[in-house]
C-alpha positions as CSV (number, residue, x, y, z in Angstrom):
1,M,11.4,10.2,26.5
2,G,12.4,11.7,23.2
3,G,10.7,9.4,20.7
4,T,12.2,7.3,17.9
5,C,14.7,9.9,16.9
6,V,16.4,10.3,20.2
7,I,16.1,6.8,21.6
8,R,16.3,4.4,18.7
9,G,16.6,6.5,15.5
10,C,18.6,9.5,14.3
11,V,20.7,10.2,17.4
12,P,22.1,6.7,18.1
13,K,22.4,6.1,14.4
14,K,24.6,9.1,14.0
15,L,26.9,7.9,16.8
16,L,27.3,4.6,14.9
17,V,27.9,6.4,11.6
18,Y,30.6,8.5,13.2
19,A,32.2,5.4,14.7
20,S,32.1,3.6,11.3
21,H,34.0,6.4,9.6
22,I,37.0,6.4,11.9
23,H,38.8,3.7,10.1
24,H,38.7,5.7,6.9
25,E,40.2,8.7,8.7
26,I,42.9,6.5,10.1
27,E,43.7,5.3,6.6
28,D,43.8,8.9,5.3
29,A,46.0,10.1,8.2
30,A,49.2,8.7,6.6
31,G,48.8,11.1,3.7
32,F,48.9,14.0,6.2
33,G,52.0,12.8,7.9
34,W,50.5,10.9,10.8
35,T,51.8,7.5,11.8
36,I,49.2,5.7,13.8
37,P,49.8,2.3,15.4
38,S,47.4,-0.5,14.4
39,A,44.0,0.3,15.8
40,T,41.4,-2.1,17.2
41,F,37.6,-1.6,17.5
42,D,35.4,-2.8,20.4
43,W,31.7,-3.0,19.7
44,P,30.5,-3.4,23.3
45,T,32.4,-0.2,24.3
46,L,30.6,1.7,21.5
47,I,27.2,0.4,22.5
48,A,27.8,1.2,26.2
49,N,28.9,4.7,25.4
50,K,25.9,5.2,23.1
51,D,23.5,4.1,25.8
52,Q,25.1,6.5,28.2
53,E,24.6,9.4,25.8
54,I,21.0,8.4,25.1
55,T,20.3,8.3,28.9
56,R,21.7,11.8,29.3
57,L,19.6,13.1,26.4
58,E,16.4,11.4,27.7
59,A,17.0,13.0,31.2
60,A,17.3,16.4,29.6
61,Y,14.0,16.0,27.7
62,A,12.3,14.8,30.8
63,S,13.7,17.7,32.8
64,N,12.4,20.3,30.2
65,V,8.9,18.8,30.3
66,E,8.8,18.9,34.1
67,K,10.1,22.5,34.1
68,A,7.2,23.4,31.8
69,G,4.9,22.2,34.6
70,A,3.8,18.9,33.1
71,R,3.5,15.7,35.0
72,I,5.2,12.6,33.5
73,V,3.6,9.2,34.1
74,K,5.6,6.4,32.6
75,T,2.8,3.9,31.8
76,R,0.3,3.1,29.1
77,A,-2.8,5.3,28.5
78,V,-6.0,4.0,26.8
79,F,-9.0,6.1,25.9
80,E,-12.2,5.5,27.8
81,D,-14.0,8.3,25.9
82,A,-13.1,11.5,24.1
83,H,-12.0,13.2,27.3
84,T,-11.0,10.4,29.6
85,L,-7.9,8.1,29.6
86,R,-7.2,5.2,31.9
87,L,-3.6,4.7,32.8
88,G,-1.8,1.5,33.4
89,T,-1.6,2.4,37.1
90,G,-5.4,2.2,37.3
91,E,-5.7,6.0,37.5
92,T,-8.1,7.9,35.2
93,V,-7.2,11.3,33.7
94,R,-9.6,13.8,32.2
95,S,-8.7,16.6,29.8
96,K,-10.4,19.1,27.7
97,V,-7.9,18.6,24.9
98,V,-5.9,15.4,24.2
99,L,-2.9,15.1,21.9
100,V,-1.9,11.7,20.5
101,A,1.8,11.4,19.6
102,T,2.6,7.7,19.9
103,G,4.9,7.6,16.9
104,G,5.5,4.5,14.7
105,A,7.3,1.2,14.8
106,P,9.2,-1.0,12.3
107,N,7.1,-3.2,10.1
108,H,8.4,-6.6,9.0
109,G,5.7,-7.1,6.4
110,D,3.9,-10.3,5.8
111,A,4.7,-13.2,8.1
112,I,7.2,-15.7,6.7
113,P,8.8,-18.8,8.2
114,G,11.5,-17.8,10.6
115,I,10.4,-14.2,11.0
116,E,11.1,-14.6,14.7
117,H,14.9,-14.6,13.9
118,V,14.7,-11.2,12.2
119,I,15.7,-8.0,13.9
120,S,14.7,-4.4,13.1
121,S,16.1,-0.9,13.5
122,N,15.1,-1.1,17.1
123,E,17.1,-4.2,18.2
124,V,20.1,-3.4,16.0
125,F,21.2,-0.7,18.6
126,H,21.4,-3.4,21.3
127,L,23.3,-6.2,19.6
128,Q,25.8,-7.7,22.0
129,A,28.4,-8.4,19.3
130,L,29.2,-6.9,15.9
131,P,28.0,-9.4,13.3
132,R,30.7,-10.6,11.0
133,R,28.0,-11.1,8.3
134,I,24.6,-9.4,8.1
135,L,21.8,-9.5,5.6
136,I,19.5,-6.4,5.4
137,Q,16.3,-6.5,3.5
138,G,15.0,-3.1,2.3
139,G,16.0,-0.4,-0.2
140,G,15.1,2.8,1.7
141,Y,17.5,5.1,3.5
142,I,17.2,3.3,6.8
143,A,18.3,0.0,5.2
144,L,21.1,1.6,3.3
145,E,22.4,3.6,6.2
146,F,22.8,0.5,8.3
147,A,24.3,-1.3,5.4
148,C,27.0,1.4,5.2
149,I,27.5,1.5,9.0
150,F,28.2,-2.3,9.2
151,A,30.4,-2.2,6.1
152,G,32.4,0.6,7.8
153,F,33.0,-1.7,10.8
154,G,34.2,-4.4,8.4
155,S,31.1,-6.6,8.3
156,D,30.2,-8.6,5.2
157,V,26.9,-6.9,4.1
158,T,24.2,-8.1,1.7
159,V,21.3,-5.9,0.9
160,V,18.1,-7.6,-0.6
161,Y,15.5,-5.4,-2.2
162,R,12.4,-6.3,-4.2
163,G,12.6,-3.4,-6.7
164,D,14.9,-3.0,-9.6
165,N,17.1,-0.5,-7.7
166,V,17.4,1.0,-4.3
167,L,16.0,4.3,-3.0
168,R,12.6,4.2,-4.9
169,G,11.2,7.6,-5.4
170,F,14.6,9.4,-5.5
171,D,16.2,10.9,-8.5
172,E,17.5,8.2,-10.9
173,D,21.0,9.7,-10.9
174,V,21.1,9.6,-7.1
175,R,19.9,6.0,-7.0
176,A,22.5,4.8,-9.5
177,H,25.3,6.7,-7.8
178,V,24.5,5.5,-4.3
179,R,24.3,1.9,-5.4
180,S,27.6,2.2,-7.3
181,E,29.4,3.7,-4.3
182,M,28.0,1.1,-1.9
183,E,29.1,-1.7,-4.2
184,K,32.6,-0.1,-4.4
185,E,32.7,-0.4,-0.6
186,G,32.1,-4.2,-0.9
187,I,28.4,-4.2,-0.1
188,T,26.5,-6.8,-2.1
189,I,23.1,-5.5,-3.4
190,L,20.6,-8.1,-4.7
191,T,17.5,-6.5,-6.4
192,G,14.3,-8.0,-7.8
193,C,13.9,-10.6,-5.0
194,V,12.8,-10.9,-1.3
195,V,13.5,-13.1,1.6
196,D,11.0,-16.0,1.6
197,R,12.1,-17.7,4.8
198,V,14.9,-17.6,7.4
199,G,16.4,-20.7,8.9
200,K,18.6,-20.9,12.0
201,H,21.5,-23.4,12.4
202,G,23.2,-22.9,15.7
203,K,24.3,-19.2,15.8
204,E,24.1,-18.9,12.0
205,F,21.1,-17.9,9.8
206,T,20.3,-18.8,6.2
207,S,18.0,-16.5,4.3
208,H,16.3,-18.2,1.4
209,L,15.4,-15.8,-1.4
210,S,12.6,-15.7,-3.9
211,N,15.1,-16.1,-6.8
212,G,16.1,-19.5,-5.5
213,S,19.4,-18.5,-3.9
214,S,20.3,-18.3,-0.2
215,V,22.6,-16.2,1.9
216,A,24.3,-17.2,5.2
217,S,24.8,-14.6,7.9
218,D,25.1,-13.9,11.6
219,Q,22.2,-11.5,11.7
220,V,19.2,-10.8,9.5
221,M,17.6,-7.4,9.6
222,F,14.5,-6.1,7.9
223,A,14.1,-2.3,7.2
224,I,11.2,-2.3,4.8
225,G,9.0,0.3,6.3
226,R,7.2,1.5,9.4
227,H,3.6,1.5,10.7
228,P,1.9,4.0,13.0
229,N,1.3,3.0,16.7
230,V,-2.5,3.0,16.7
231,A,-3.2,-0.4,18.2
232,N,-4.7,-0.8,21.7
233,L,-5.1,2.9,22.3
234,G,-8.9,2.8,22.6
235,L,-9.3,5.0,19.6
236,E,-12.7,3.4,18.8
237,K,-14.0,4.3,22.3
238,A,-13.1,7.9,21.7
239,G,-14.5,7.9,18.2
240,V,-11.2,8.7,16.6
241,A,-11.0,7.6,13.0
242,V,-8.1,5.8,11.3
243,N,-7.1,6.7,7.8
244,P,-7.9,3.6,5.7
245,A,-5.3,4.7,3.1
246,N,-2.3,4.6,5.4
247,G,-3.3,3.2,8.7
248,G,-2.5,6.3,10.7
249,I,-4.8,8.5,12.7
250,A,-6.9,10.6,10.2
251,V,-6.4,14.4,10.8
252,D,-7.2,17.6,9.0
253,G,-4.8,20.4,8.1
254,F,-4.7,21.5,11.7
255,S,-3.7,18.0,13.0
256,R,-7.3,17.6,14.4
257,T,-8.8,14.1,14.4
258,S,-12.4,13.2,13.7
259,V,-13.1,14.2,17.3
260,P,-12.8,18.0,17.7
261,N,-10.9,18.0,21.0
262,I,-8.4,15.3,20.1
263,Y,-5.3,16.0,18.0
264,A,-2.6,13.8,16.6
265,I,0.9,14.7,15.3
266,G,4.0,13.0,14.1
267,D,4.4,9.4,12.8
268,V,1.2,8.2,14.3
269,T,-0.6,10.1,11.5
270,H,1.6,8.4,8.9
271,R,2.0,11.5,6.7
272,I,5.6,12.8,6.4
273,N,7.5,10.6,8.9
274,L,10.4,12.9,9.7
275,T,11.5,14.3,13.0
276,P,11.7,18.0,11.9
277,V,8.1,17.6,10.5
278,A,6.8,16.2,13.8
279,I,8.5,19.0,15.7
280,R,7.0,21.7,13.6
281,E,3.6,20.1,13.7
282,G,3.8,20.3,17.5
283,H,4.9,24.0,17.3
284,A,2.1,24.8,14.9
285,L,-0.5,23.0,17.1
286,R,0.6,24.8,20.2
287,R,0.7,28.2,18.5
288,Y,-2.5,28.0,16.4
289,G,-4.5,24.7,16.5
290,V,-5.3,24.2,20.2
291,R,-6.8,27.7,20.4
292,Q,-9.7,26.4,18.4
293,A,-10.4,23.5,20.8
294,A,-9.9,25.8,23.8
295,G,-12.6,28.1,22.4
296,S,-10.5,31.2,21.8
297,G,-12.5,32.0,18.7
298,R,-9.4,33.4,17.0
299,S,-8.6,32.7,13.4
300,C,-5.4,30.8,12.7
301,R,-3.0,29.9,9.9
302,H,-3.2,26.6,8.1
303,P,0.2,24.8,8.3
304,D,1.7,24.5,4.8
305,R,3.6,21.2,4.1
306,G,3.9,22.0,0.4
307,I,7.0,24.2,0.6
308,L,9.5,23.7,-2.2
309,P,13.1,24.9,-2.7
310,A,13.5,28.2,-4.5
311,R,15.4,26.5,-7.3
312,G,16.2,22.9,-8.1
313,W,16.1,20.2,-10.7
314,Y,13.6,17.5,-11.4
315,R,13.6,14.7,-13.8
316,R,10.5,14.1,-16.0
317,T,9.2,10.7,-16.8
318,D,10.8,11.0,-20.2
319,G,14.2,11.3,-18.6
320,K,14.7,15.0,-19.5
321,R,15.9,17.3,-16.7
322,R,14.1,20.6,-16.2
323,R,14.7,23.5,-13.9
324,A,12.0,23.9,-11.2
325,R,10.1,27.1,-11.2
326,N,10.6,29.5,-8.4
327,S,6.9,29.6,-7.6
328,A,6.5,28.1,-4.1
329,T,9.1,29.6,-1.9
330,S,7.2,30.9,1.2
331,I,4.8,29.7,3.8
332,S,1.2,30.3,3.1
333,T,-0.2,32.9,5.4
334,R,-3.8,33.0,4.3
335,R,-6.3,33.5,7.1
336,V,-8.6,30.6,8.0
337,S,-11.7,31.2,10.1
338,S,-12.0,29.0,13.2
339,R,-14.8,26.6,13.1
């Protein structure tokens, strides 16, 4: 238990980030008077210790859920109707209110020859050996974080991205600075191209790019996006609609689906796929939203996701920088009548 963040996301990634920074600290130590013997790094030890910490955290999450009075059933659940779910054990469970929080999963994009050789941000945490060379396709923060992690461990890293520069949607100054600093660390960044096919030769892989070049590596990783986990949940039997624009479960401002007693929060709705957002959606639902389905008749507050910093800078399309107005600095507290 714990979802993507705890099991195969933020938490294990941070452990790898910390580990990859150690060699920089060892290098800096000499300037502070420390003499440190030649250090060695062991990948299997790091992964084993990471697994031990994740196991501890998962146990803590499960314990908290059980202390709250909930029953945990580790199996698949599929809707039979709006109030009934059939478990993988064969048992059926009925509930007045149902919450769907199945999260998301890595998306490899269109199928290409050799896609079976490609790993994602799931499998990367369980590699048996540190790759001497790795190619990572993607230009978002997940791809770039892992590029920096492996470079920190001494791997030869190549990043392939279809756009003209990494971190699409971020400030242009940030994009340029991040790319420059990554390249200073020895990371090769190839933009304006994609991986067309991946070949395997023994333990080595060759990624053939759309620009006609090829890159040899020991691992190939795609981090080009994620998709919501909506498949095989029986949503159609329950009458739950999927948003055609993003593939996630369609919800209103109260995280309520097209079926009044069924709610959905987190990455499965494919709105703002960040752990703090999912946590707050859960808090808001517990505090306000479920009251409507439970028939309390009370009014509730509409969660406001449009909160902006009090001050900041933004760059216009003409390249000029302007100071953001201090106009949206607090949560909306307008009253909304329950339906």
